[in-house]
N, CA, C and O atoms as a GROMACS GRO file, in nm:
protein
  440
    1UNK      N    1   8.167   7.165  14.808
    1UNK     CA    2   8.025   7.134  14.801
    1UNK      C    3   7.980   7.113  14.659
    1UNK      O    4   7.901   7.022  14.633
    2UNK      N    5   8.026   7.192  14.566
    2UNK     CA    6   7.985   7.178  14.428
    2UNK      C    7   8.063   7.070  14.357
    2UNK      O    8   8.062   7.067  14.234
    3UNK      N    9   8.131   6.982  14.427
    3UNK     CA   10   8.216   6.879  14.369
    3UNK      C   11   8.133   6.767  14.307
    3UNK      O   12   8.178   6.701  14.214
    4UNK      N   13   8.018   6.746  14.357
    4UNK     CA   14   7.936   6.634  14.314
    4UNK      C   15   7.876   6.665  14.178
    4UNK      O   16   7.804   6.764  14.164
    5UNK      N   17   7.904   6.583  14.076
    5UNK     CA   18   7.860   6.611  13.940
    5UNK      C   19   7.789   6.493  13.877
    5UNK      O   20   7.815   6.461  13.761
    6UNK      N   21   7.704   6.429  13.946
    6UNK     CA   22   7.622   6.327  13.881
    6UNK      C   23   7.477   6.370  13.888
    6UNK      O   24   7.442   6.460  13.965
    7UNK      N   25   7.393   6.305  13.809
    7UNK     CA   26   7.252   6.344  13.802
    7UNK      C   27   7.166   6.268  13.902
    7UNK      O   28   7.043   6.273  13.892
    8UNK      N   29   7.225   6.201  13.995
    8UNK     CA   30   7.150   6.124  14.094
    8UNK      C   31   7.126   6.213  14.216
    8UNK      O   32   7.213   6.228  14.301
    9UNK      N   33   7.005   6.271  14.221
    9UNK     CA   34   6.971   6.360  14.331
    9UNK      C   35   6.892   6.288  14.440
    9UNK      O   36   6.847   6.350  14.536
   10UNK      N   37   6.874   6.156  14.423
   10UNK     CA   38   6.801   6.078  14.524
   10UNK      C   39   6.880   6.080  14.653
   10UNK      O   40   7.002   6.069  14.653
   11UNK      N   41   6.814   6.095  14.757
   11UNK     CA   42   6.877   6.092  14.887
   11UNK      C   43   6.932   6.226  14.931
   11UNK      O   44   6.980   6.239  15.043
   12UNK      N   45   6.924   6.328  14.844
   12UNK     CA   46   6.972   6.461  14.882
   12UNK      C   47   6.855   6.539  14.940
   12UNK      O   48   6.744   6.533  14.888
   13UNK      N   49   6.882   6.611  15.044
   13UNK     CA   50   6.776   6.692  15.105
   13UNK      C   51   6.749   6.815  15.019
   13UNK      O   52   6.833   6.856  14.939
   14UNK      N   53   6.632   6.871  15.037
   14UNK     CA   54   6.599   6.992  14.961
   14UNK      C   55   6.692   7.107  15.000
   14UNK      O   56   6.725   7.191  14.916
   15UNK      N   57   6.734   7.110  15.125
   15UNK     CA   58   6.829   7.214  15.166
   15UNK      C   59   6.962   7.200  15.091
   15UNK      O   60   7.021   7.299  15.046
   16UNK      N   61   7.006   7.077  15.078
   16UNK     CA   62   7.130   7.050  15.006
   16UNK      C   63   7.115   7.088  14.858
   16UNK      O   64   7.206   7.146  14.798
   17UNK      N   65   7.000   7.055  14.799
   17UNK     CA   66   6.974   7.090  14.659
   17UNK      C   67   6.968   7.242  14.641
   17UNK      O   68   7.019   7.295  14.542
   18UNK      N   69   6.904   7.311  14.736
   18UNK     CA   70   6.899   7.458  14.731
   18UNK      C   71   7.039   7.517  14.738
   18UNK      O   72   7.071   7.611  14.664
   19UNK      N   73   7.121   7.463  14.825
   19UNK     CA   74   7.258   7.510  14.839
   19UNK      C   75   7.335   7.488  14.708
   19UNK      O   76   7.407   7.577  14.663
   20UNK      N   77   7.319   7.370  14.648
   20UNK     CA   78   7.384   7.341  14.519
   20UNK      C   79   7.336   7.441  14.412
   20UNK      O   80   7.416   7.493  14.334
   21UNK      N   81   7.205   7.466  14.410
   21UNK     CA   82   7.148   7.559  14.313
   21UNK      C   83   7.202   7.700  14.334
   21UNK      O   84   7.238   7.768  14.238
   22UNK      N   85   7.208   7.745  14.459
   22UNK     CA   86   7.261   7.878  14.490
   22UNK      C   87   7.409   7.890  14.449
   22UNK      O   88   7.452   7.994  14.399
   23UNK      N   89   7.485   7.783  14.469
   23UNK     CA   90   7.626   7.783  14.428
   23UNK      C   91   7.637   7.796  14.276
   23UNK      O   92   7.721   7.871  14.226
   24UNK      N   93   7.553   7.724  14.204
   24UNK     CA   94   7.555   7.731  14.058
   24UNK      C   95   7.511   7.869  14.009
   24UNK      O   96   7.569   7.923  13.915
   25UNK      N   97   7.409   7.926  14.073
   25UNK     CA   98   7.364   8.061  14.037
   25UNK      C   99   7.475   8.162  14.062
   25UNK      O  100   7.498   8.252  13.981
   26UNK      N  101   7.544   8.147  14.176
   26UNK     CA  102   7.655   8.236  14.210
   26UNK      C  103   7.767   8.225  14.104
   26UNK      O  104   7.821   8.327  14.060
   27UNK      N  105   7.800   8.103  14.065
   27UNK     CA  106   7.903   8.084  13.962
   27UNK      C  107   7.860   8.147  13.830
   27UNK      O  108   7.940   8.211  13.762
   28UNK      N  109   7.732   8.128  13.796
   28UNK     CA  110   7.680   8.187  13.672
   28UNK      C  111   7.688   8.339  13.679
   28UNK      O  112   7.726   8.404  13.582
   29UNK      N  113   7.653   8.397  13.795
   29UNK     CA  114   7.661   8.542  13.812
   29UNK      C  115   7.805   8.592  13.799
   29UNK      O  116   7.829   8.696  13.738
   30UNK      N  117   7.899   8.518  13.855
   30UNK     CA  118   8.041   8.556  13.844
   30UNK      C  119   8.086   8.555  13.698
   30UNK      O  120   8.159   8.644  13.654
   31UNK      N  121   8.042   8.453  13.624
   31UNK     CA  122   8.077   8.445  13.482
   31UNK      C  123   8.015   8.562  13.406
   31UNK      O  124   8.080   8.622  13.320
   32UNK      N  125   7.890   8.597  13.437
   32UNK     CA  126   7.824   8.709  13.370
   32UNK      C  127   7.894   8.842  13.403
   32UNK      O  128   7.912   8.926  13.315
   33UNK      N  129   7.932   8.859  13.528
   33UNK     CA  130   8.006   8.980  13.567
   33UNK      C  131   8.138   8.987  13.492
   33UNK      O  132   8.176   9.092  13.440
   34UNK      N  133   8.207   8.875  13.488
   34UNK     CA  134   8.334   8.870  13.416
   34UNK      C  135   8.315   8.903  13.268
   34UNK      O  136   8.395   8.975  13.209
   35UNK      N  137   8.208   8.850  13.210
   35UNK     CA  138   8.177   8.878  13.070
   35UNK      C  139   8.149   9.026  13.049
   35UNK      O  140   8.199   9.085  12.953
   36UNK      N  141   8.070   9.087  13.137
   36UNK     CA  142   8.040   9.230  13.126
   36UNK      C  143   8.167   9.314  13.142
   36UNK      O  144   8.188   9.411  13.068
   37UNK      N  145   8.252   9.277  13.238
   37UNK     CA  146   8.378   9.350  13.258
   37UNK      C  147   8.467   9.338  13.135
   37UNK      O  148   8.532   9.434  13.095
   38UNK      N  149   8.470   9.219  13.076
   38UNK     CA  150   8.551   9.198  12.956
   38UNK      C  151   8.497   9.281  12.840
   38UNK      O  152   8.575   9.343  12.768
   39UNK      N  153   8.365   9.283  12.824
   39UNK     CA  154   8.306   9.364  12.717
   39UNK      C  155   8.336   9.513  12.739
   39UNK      O  156   8.367   9.585  12.645
   40UNK      N  157   8.326   9.558  12.864
   40UNK     CA  158   8.355   9.697  12.896
   40UNK      C  159   8.501   9.730  12.866
   40UNK      O  160   8.532   9.837  12.812
   41UNK      N  161   8.590   9.638  12.899
   41UNK     CA  162   8.732   9.658  12.872
   41UNK      C  163   8.757   9.666  12.721
   41UNK      O  164   8.839   9.746  12.675
   42UNK      N  165   8.686   9.584  12.644
   42UNK     CA  166   8.698   9.588  12.498
   42UNK      C  167   8.654   9.725  12.446
   42UNK      O  168   8.722   9.783  12.360
   43UNK      N  169   8.542   9.776  12.496
   43UNK     CA  170   8.493   9.908  12.455
   43UNK      C  171   8.597  10.015  12.488
   43UNK      O  172   8.625  10.102  12.406
   44UNK      N  173   8.654  10.009  12.610
   44UNK     CA  174   8.756  10.106  12.650
   44UNK      C  175   8.879  10.099  12.561
   44UNK      O  176   8.933  10.202  12.520
   45UNK      N  177   8.924   9.977  12.531
   45UNK     CA  178   9.042   9.960  12.447
   45UNK      C  179   9.017  10.008  12.305
   45UNK      O  180   9.105  10.068  12.242
   46UNK      N  181   8.896   9.982  12.253
   46UNK     CA  182   8.863  10.030  12.118
   46UNK      C  183   8.861  10.183  12.116
   46UNK      O  184   8.908  10.245  12.021
   47UNK      N  185   8.804  10.244  12.222
   47UNK     CA  186   8.802  10.390  12.230
   47UNK      C  187   8.944  10.445  12.238
   47UNK      O  188   8.977  10.545  12.174
   48UNK      N  189   9.028  10.379  12.317
   48UNK     CA  190   9.168  10.422  12.329
   48UNK      C  191   9.240  10.408  12.195
   48UNK      O  192   9.319  10.494  12.157
   49UNK      N  193   9.212  10.301  12.124
   49UNK     CA  194   9.272  10.280  11.993
   49UNK      C  195   9.231  10.392  11.898
   49UNK      O  196   9.315  10.445  11.824
   50UNK      N  197   9.103  10.429  11.900
   50UNK     CA  198   9.056  10.539  11.815
   50UNK      C  199   9.122  10.670  11.854
   50UNK      O  200   9.161  10.748  11.768
   51UNK      N  201   9.135  10.694  11.986
   51UNK     CA  202   9.202  10.816  12.032
   51UNK      C  203   9.348  10.816  11.991
   51UNK      O  204   9.401  10.920  11.951
   52UNK      N  205   9.414  10.701  12.001
   52UNK     CA  206   9.554  10.691  11.961
   52UNK      C  207   9.569  10.720  11.812
   52UNK      O  208   9.662  10.789  11.770
   53UNK      N  209   9.475  10.667  11.732
   53UNK     CA  210   9.480  10.694  11.587
   53UNK      C  211   9.461  10.842  11.560
   53UNK      O  212   9.530  10.900  11.475
   54UNK      N  213   9.367  10.905  11.633
   54UNK     CA  214   9.346  11.048  11.616
   54UNK      C  215   9.468  11.125  11.663
   54UNK      O  216   9.508  11.222  11.599
   55UNK      N  217   9.528  11.082  11.774
   55UNK     CA  218   9.650  11.147  11.823
   55UNK      C  219   9.761  11.134  11.721
   55UNK      O  220   9.834  11.231  11.697
   56UNK      N  221   9.775  11.018  11.661
   56UNK     CA  222   9.878  10.998  11.559
   56UNK      C  223   9.851  11.087  11.438
   56UNK      O  224   9.944  11.140  11.378
   57UNK      N  225   9.724  11.102  11.403
   57UNK     CA  226   9.689  11.188  11.290
   57UNK      C  227   9.728  11.332  11.321
   57UNK      O  228   9.785  11.401  11.236
   58UNK      N  229   9.697  11.378  11.443
   58UNK     CA  230   9.734  11.514  11.481
   58UNK      C  231   9.884  11.530  11.489
   58UNK      O  232   9.939  11.634  11.454
   59UNK      N  233   9.953  11.425  11.536
   59UNK     CA  234  10.099  11.430  11.543
   59UNK      C  235  10.157  11.445  11.403
   59UNK      O  236  10.248  11.524  11.381
   60UNK      N  237  10.103  11.369  11.309
   60UNK     CA  238  10.149  11.377  11.170
   60UNK      C  239  10.122  11.515  11.113
   60UNK      O  240  10.208  11.573  11.046
   61UNK      N  241  10.004  11.568  11.139
   61UNK     CA  242   9.971  11.703  11.091
   61UNK      C  243  10.067  11.806  11.152
   61UNK      O  244  10.114  11.896  11.082
   62UNK      N  245  10.094  11.792  11.280
   62UNK     CA  246  10.184  11.885  11.349
   62UNK      C  247  10.324  11.880  11.288
   62UNK      O  248  10.384  11.983  11.260
   63UNK      N  249  10.375  11.758  11.267
   63UNK     CA  250  10.508  11.743  11.209
   63UNK      C  251  10.514  11.800  11.067
   63UNK      O  252  10.612  11.863  11.029
   64UNK      N  253  10.408  11.777  10.990
   64UNK     CA  254  10.401  11.832  10.855
   64UNK      C  255  10.401  11.985  10.860
   64UNK      O  256  10.467  12.050  10.779
   65UNK      N  257  10.326  12.040  10.954
   65UNK     CA  258  10.320  12.186  10.968
   65UNK      C  259  10.457  12.242  11.007
   65UNK      O  260  10.497  12.347  10.956
   66UNK      N  261  10.529  12.173  11.095
   66UNK     CA  262  10.663  12.218  11.132
   66UNK      C  263  10.756  12.221  11.010
   66UNK      O  264  10.832  12.315  10.992
   67UNK      N  265  10.748  12.117  10.928
   67UNK     CA  266  10.830  12.113  10.807
   67UNK      C  267  10.794  12.228  10.713
   67UNK      O  268  10.882  12.292  10.656
   68UNK      N  269  10.665  12.252  10.697
   68UNK     CA  270  10.621  12.362  10.611
   68UNK      C  271  10.670  12.496  10.666
   68UNK      O  272  10.717  12.580  10.590
   69UNK      N  273  10.658  12.516  10.796
   69UNK     CA  274  10.705  12.640  10.858
   69UNK      C  275  10.854  12.660  10.834
   69UNK      O  276  10.897  12.771  10.802
   70UNK      N  277  10.932  12.555  10.849
   70UNK     CA  278  11.076  12.564  10.827
   70UNK      C  279  11.105  12.604  10.682
   70UNK      O  280  11.190  12.689  10.656
   71UNK      N  281  11.034  12.542  10.589
   71UNK     CA  282  11.052  12.575  10.447
   71UNK      C  283  11.016  12.722  10.421
   71UNK      O  284  11.087  12.792  10.349
   72UNK      N  285  10.906  12.767  10.479
   72UNK     CA  286  10.863  12.906  10.459
   72UNK      C  287  10.963  13.004  10.520
   72UNK      O  288  10.988  13.110  10.463
   73UNK      N  289  11.019  12.970  10.636
   73UNK     CA  290  11.119  13.056  10.698
   73UNK      C  291  11.243  13.069  10.609
   73UNK      O  292  11.300  13.177  10.597
   74UNK      N  293  11.283  12.960  10.546
   74UNK     CA  294  11.396  12.966  10.452
   74UNK      C  295  11.363  13.055  10.333
   74UNK      O  296  11.446  13.132  10.288
   75UNK      N  297  11.240  13.043  10.283
   75UNK     CA  298  11.198  13.128  10.171
   75UNK      C  299  11.198  13.275  10.210
   75UNK      O  300  11.237  13.361  10.131
   76UNK      N  301  11.155  13.304  10.333
   76UNK     CA  302  11.155  13.443  10.381
   76UNK      C  303  11.296  13.499  10.381
   76UNK      O  304  11.319  13.611  10.337
   77UNK      N  305  11.392  13.420  10.430
   77UNK     CA  306  11.532  13.464  10.433
   77UNK      C  307  11.581  13.491  10.291
   77UNK      O  308  11.644  13.594  10.266
   78UNK      N  309  11.553  13.401  10.199
   78UNK     CA  310  11.596  13.418  10.060
   78UNK      C  311  11.533  13.543   9.999
   78UNK      O  312  11.602  13.619   9.931
   79UNK      N  313  11.404  13.565  10.022
   79UNK     CA  314  11.337  13.682   9.967
   79UNK      C  315  11.390  13.812  10.027
   79UNK      O  316  11.402  13.912   9.958
   80UNK      N  317  11.423  13.810  10.157
   80UNK     CA  318  11.483  13.930  10.219
   80UNK      C  319  11.618  13.961  10.156
   80UNK      O  320  11.650  14.077  10.130
   81UNK      N  321  11.697  13.857  10.133
   81UNK     CA  322  11.828  13.878  10.069
   81UNK      C  323  11.811  13.936   9.929
   81UNK      O  324  11.884  14.027   9.890
   82UNK      N  325  11.716  13.885   9.854
   82UNK     CA  326  11.690  13.937   9.719
   82UNK      C  327  11.643  14.082   9.725
   82UNK      O  328  11.682  14.164   9.642
   83UNK      N  329  11.558  14.113   9.824
   83UNK     CA  330  11.509  14.250   9.840
   83UNK      C  331  11.625  14.344   9.871
   83UNK      O  332  11.631  14.455   9.818
   84UNK      N  333  11.716  14.301   9.957
   84UNK     CA  334  11.835  14.382   9.988
   84UNK      C  335  11.919  14.404   9.862
   84UNK      O  336  11.968  14.515   9.839
   85UNK      N  337  11.935  14.301   9.782
   85UNK     CA  338  12.010  14.315   9.657
   85UNK      C  339  11.943  14.416   9.564
   85UNK      O  340  12.009  14.500   9.504
   86UNK      N  341  11.812  14.408   9.555
   86UNK     CA  342  11.737  14.501   9.470
   86UNK      C  343  11.754  14.644   9.520
   86UNK      O  344  11.776  14.735   9.441
   87UNK      N  345  11.743  14.664   9.652
   87UNK     CA  346  11.762  14.798   9.710
   87UNK      C  347  11.903  14.848   9.680
   87UNK      O  348  11.922  14.965   9.646
   88UNK      N  349  12.000  14.762   9.692
   88UNK     CA  350  12.140  14.799   9.665
   88UNK      C  351  12.157  14.838   9.518
   88UNK      O  352  12.222  14.938   9.488
   89UNK      N  353  12.101  14.759   9.429
   89UNK     CA  354  12.110  14.788   9.285
   89UNK      C  355  12.042  14.921   9.254
   89UNK      O  356  12.095  15.003   9.178
   90UNK      N  357  11.924  14.943   9.312
   90UNK     CA  358  11.852  15.068   9.288
   90UNK      C  359  11.933  15.185   9.340
   90UNK      O  360  11.944  15.288   9.273
   91UNK      N  361  11.992  15.171   9.459
   91UNK     CA  362  12.072  15.279   9.518
   91UNK      C  363  12.194  15.309   9.431
   91UNK      O  364  12.230  15.425   9.410
   92UNK      N  365  12.259  15.205   9.382
   92UNK     CA  366  12.378  15.223   9.297
   92UNK      C  367  12.343  15.291   9.165
   92UNK      O  368  12.426  15.362   9.108
   93UNK      N  369  12.225  15.270   9.118
   93UNK     CA  370  12.183  15.326   8.989
   93UNK      C  371  12.095  15.450   9.007
   93UNK      O  372  12.015  15.483   8.920
   94UNK      N  373  12.111  15.518   9.117
   94UNK     CA  374  12.035  15.640   9.142
   94UNK      C  375  12.133  15.753   9.171
   94UNK      O  376  12.245  15.731   9.216
   95UNK      N  377  12.089  15.874   9.145
   95UNK     CA  378  12.168  15.991   9.181
   95UNK      C  379  12.081  16.082   9.266
   95UNK      O  380  11.958  16.078   9.257
   96UNK      N  381  12.144  16.161   9.348
   96UNK     CA  382  12.070  16.250   9.436
   96UNK      C  383  12.070  16.390   9.378
   96UNK      O  384  12.176  16.447   9.350
   97UNK      N  385  11.955  16.444   9.362
   97UNK     CA  386  11.939  16.583   9.320
   97UNK      C  387  11.881  16.656   9.440
   97UNK      O  388  11.772  16.621   9.487
   98UNK      N  389  11.952  16.756   9.490
   98UNK     CA  390  11.908  16.823   9.612
   98UNK      C  391  11.772  16.890   9.596
   98UNK      O  392  11.704  16.916   9.695
   99UNK      N  393  11.732  16.917   9.475
   99UNK     CA  394  11.602  16.983   9.454
   99UNK      C  395  11.486  16.884   9.459
   99UNK      O  396  11.379  16.917   9.509
  100UNK      N  397  11.507  16.762   9.407
  100UNK     CA  398  11.394  16.668   9.397
  100UNK      C  399  11.420  16.535   9.467
  100UNK      O  400  11.330  16.452   9.475
  101UNK      N  401  11.537  16.512   9.518
  101UNK     CA  402  11.568  16.387   9.587
  101UNK      C  403  11.638  16.289   9.496
  101UNK      O  404  11.710  16.329   9.404
  102UNK      N  405  11.615  16.161   9.520
  102UNK     CA  406  11.683  16.056   9.444
  102UNK      C  407  11.617  16.037   9.309
  102UNK      O  408  11.494  16.035   9.299
  103UNK      N  409  11.699  16.022   9.206
  103UNK     CA  410  11.649  15.998   9.071
  103UNK      C  411  11.706  15.864   9.025
  103UNK      O  412  11.828  15.842   9.029
  104UNK      N  413  11.618  15.775   8.981
  104UNK     CA  414  11.664  15.645   8.933
  104UNK      C  415  11.715  15.657   8.791
  104UNK      O  416  11.656  15.725   8.707
  105UNK      N  417  11.825  15.589   8.767
  105UNK     CA  418  11.880  15.580   8.632
  105UNK      C  419  11.846  15.441   8.582
  105UNK      O  420  11.884  15.342   8.644
  106UNK      N  421  11.774  15.432   8.471
  106UNK     CA  422  11.736  15.299   8.422
  106UNK      C  423  11.859  15.214   8.391
  106UNK      O  424  11.962  15.265   8.345
  107UNK      N  425  11.848  15.085   8.415
  107UNK     CA  426  11.956  14.992   8.384
  107UNK      C  427  11.895  14.865   8.331
  107UNK      O  428  11.779  14.834   8.358
  108UNK      N  429  11.972  14.792   8.257
  108UNK     CA  430  11.923  14.669   8.198
  108UNK      C  431  12.022  14.558   8.223
  108UNK      O  432  12.143  14.579   8.212
  109UNK      N  433  11.973  14.442   8.258
  109UNK     CA  434  12.057  14.322   8.271
  109UNK      C  435  12.022  14.229   8.157
  109UNK      O  436  11.905  14.202   8.132
  110UNK      N  437  12.123  14.179   8.090
  110UNK     CA  438  12.099  14.085   7.981
  110UNK      C  439  12.127  13.946   8.026
  110UNK      O  440  12.112  13.851   7.949
   0.00000   0.00000   0.00000
């Protein structure tokens, strides 16, 4: 029905013209709906993109924190080993007096 595309409306009934007009209005409405849906999809995709960027930022922060934790755990192990060495050195350089307990003997490392 909407195939006719010339400007010669002579001889067309008002009913036929109304039908043509309704078809054109319907097509226009479909285009507007499609446009609104497309705009809505753009908004959703932009929001998703922002969320993805935020997720990536949190992922980066998380990975950085894991690396920091691993480094700190290694430092804890090293410090515990040093503390054990210090306790061992102190024990080796101490004598026990039954009256007063352990007495430290000063020592010097050069």
